[in-house]
C-alpha positions, 0 to 999 in steps of 0.5 A: 506492492506487486499485487497492490496496483493490479488490485487498484486496476481490477479488484478495488473491493480488496484495497482495504486489506492492504492497510494496517488496521491502526489509523495511518497517514494516507495522502492523495495529492496532499489530501488526507484520507482516514484509512484503508477503508476510506481509500477503498471507498474512494476507488470503488465509488469516486475514481474512474477506472485506472491503469497503473504502469509501474516503472521503478521501485526503490526499497529501504529498511527503516527499522530492522527490528520493528516491534511486531505484536502478536495476539499474545503480545509483543514478540521478544527480541530473541524471536524476531525474524527476517520479516520483523522490520519496516520498509520504505518503498518509493514507486514511480510510473504512469497512470491513465484514468478512464477507459479510453486507451487514447487518454494521456498517461500521467506520471505519478510517484508514491511512497509507502511504509510497510510493516509486517502483518502479525496475522499473515496467512497466505492460505487465507489470503492475509497479506504478509505486509501492510501499508502503514503510511502512503503518500501519492502524487501525480507528477505535473 
């Protein structure tokens, strides 16, 4: 998540790379979005510039034995490692839409479920964790 918000702020063309390839539930203020590519499309073509300022993160393990699948098939339980789990992340902070620094900030809360990326490769820029589910809400 430490690179997700900077990507939204300044590298929107990379947003889809943060999402799991399977269709995942994504909600923006109660509106469903199909997948990571659709999220990227919204941020690239519909959203004004935005600056996200994260105030807090809270993380909890959901499934300590997430069934990671590799190109050869599911990993056997005996080969599961530290990163073979799913994680719930709660984020809160402020966002300012538009380029005017005098525009007011709005509070937001966001919930993510992250799963391990079976094809992660830092050298090739492949993320270690992917967003399986996301729910974003502006706070009134």
